[in-house]
N, C-alpha and C positions, 0 to 999 in steps of 0.2 A: 753279244752281252747276254749272260745267263739271267733268267728271272727266277726268283725264289718266292714261293708262296708259303706263308706261315698261317697256320690255323691256331688261334689262341682261344682257349676256353677259360673264361673267368667265372669263378663261383664266389659270390659275395655273401657275407654274413652281415645282417643288419646290425647286430650288437657289436661283436668284436671278432677278430681273428688272431689267434696266438701264432706268432711267426716262428715258433720253435723254442728251443731251450735257451735262446739268447736273451730272454726277458723282454722282447719286443712284442707289443700288442698294437694292432691296427684298430682304431675306434672310429665309428661313424655314428651319427645321430645322437650326440651327447649334449648334456647340459653342464654348464659351468656354475659352480657355487663358490662363493667367497665370503669369509667372515673377517671383518677388520675391527670388530669391537674390542675384544680382549687380546686374544692371541691370533695371529694371522693363520687362517686355514684356507686351503684351496682344494676343492674337490671336483672331480670329473665323474658325472653320473651318466650312465648309459641306459638306453632303453632295454629292459629285460632284467633278468635276475642272475645271469651267469657272468662271473668275472674271473679273469686269469688270476690265480692266487697261489703263486709258487711258495710263499712263506707260510701258508695255512693260517692266515690272519683270521681272527674270530668274527669280524664284522665285514665280510666282503660285499657290502652294498654299494660301494663306490671306490674310486681310486683317490688317494690324497697325495699332494706334493709333500715330500718329506721335509721336515724342518731341520734335518741334519745338513741341508744345503745352506749356503750363506743367504742372507736376506736379498742380496743383489741377484743371485741366481734364481731365487724364488720369484722375485719381481719379473725377471726376464721370462720365466716359464709362464707366469700369469699373463703377461703381455702376449706371448705366443698363443696361449689357449684362447684368449679373448679375440685375437685376430682370426683364429680358425673358426670361432663361433660366428663372427661377423661375415666372414667369407664363405661360410657353410662348407668348409673343407674337412676331410677326415684327418685324423692324427695318427702318428706312431708314438706310443708311449714306451719308455723303458721302465719296467717294473722291477723293484728291488727283489732279489732272490733270497735275501737273508734278513728281512726285517719288515715291520709294519709301521704305519703312522696312525695313531689313534685306533688301532685294531683293524685297519684297512690296508689293502695292498698299497705300497708306497711308490709314487712316481719319482724317478730319478732325473729324467729329461724328456723333452717333447720335440717332435718334428712335425711340421705341417706338410701334408702330401700335396 
């Protein structure tokens, strides 16, 4: 039986890593902010000041879940984000390539790593 030895070098970025032109961003060490007072707003705030901003949004100080999604999908995304916070897990966010939410890069969907 042959043995294979693999050497894997991992370079991590504390803030985020852009996974390429597919709009995916890996996020670690983030805060979750939610406003339920007037209009529902869900924001992901990362440590640092560099955000993946493919739509050149004017206020790239956080990511926001787009309100173009149905309320049910937004609720599901919020639940996923909250679960990731509690489990201290990194996320993969899909960022909108052609639009902003309140001047910030818009989140289209979320995956817990």
